[in-house]
N, C-alpha and C positions, 0 to 999 in steps of 0.2 A: 514115541519114547526113545528115539535115537539121539536125543540131545546129550551133549557132553556135560557131565556134572563137574562143577568147579567149587572153589571155596575150601571148606574143611576137608573134602574128599581129595582134593588135589593141591599139594602133594600129600600122599598118604602118611599116616603117622609112622608106619613101619620104615619108610624111606627116611623120615626125619630122625627117628630113633637110631638109625644106623650111623648118624653123624655125631651123636652125643648120648651118653648113657642116662642122663638125667632129664626127665620131662620138665622139671622146674628150671634147670639151667637153660634148656632149649627155649622155653617160653620167654625168659628174661632176655636172652640174646636176640631172639626174633623181634621182641618189642622194642629194644634199643635200636636195632637196625631199621625197623619201620619208622621210628621217630626221625632218624637221620634222613630217610627217603622223603618223609613228609616235609621236613625242614628244607630239603633241597627243592622240592616243588614250590614251596611258599616263596623261597628266595628267587626262584626262576620267574615267578609271576610278578614279583616286585621289581625285577630288573637289577637286583643288587648282586654283589660278588658272592660266590658260592663258598661256603665253608664245609659243606658236606658233599659226599659223592653220590651221584644219582644211581638209578637201578643198574645193576651189573649183569642182568639177564634181559632178554627180550620181554617186553611187557606191553599190554594194550592200555589205551587211555583210561578205561574204566576199571583197571586192576587196582585193588586196595594196597596201600603200603605194606600191610602185614602179609598179604598173599605174595607180594613181590619178594619180601624178605625171606619167606619160607622157600620159595623157588630158588633164591640165591643160595640158601643153605644146602638144599638137595643137589644143586648143580656144582657145589664146591667153590663158588665164587667168593664166599666168605667162609671162614673157618671158626668154629666154636672151640675155644680153648678152655680147659678146666683149670681151676686154681688149686690143684692138688699140691 
């Protein structure tokens, strides 16, 4: 039982909520960033020019785009801005 838990547990919701006060806004932002990462990987495999920026944090090959996006938010590599 010494395996490291990943996915929903990492990064924690507390560390994500420290970056933005609204869970809804946080989910929308992370989903948009995950789509950009996914588009980047698709373009990379097709050999076409990139219109999106790839992952801004270290990631493994089997990491999902949404997990990468959440790690970027916690690391401060991307910043969530509110529309107040």
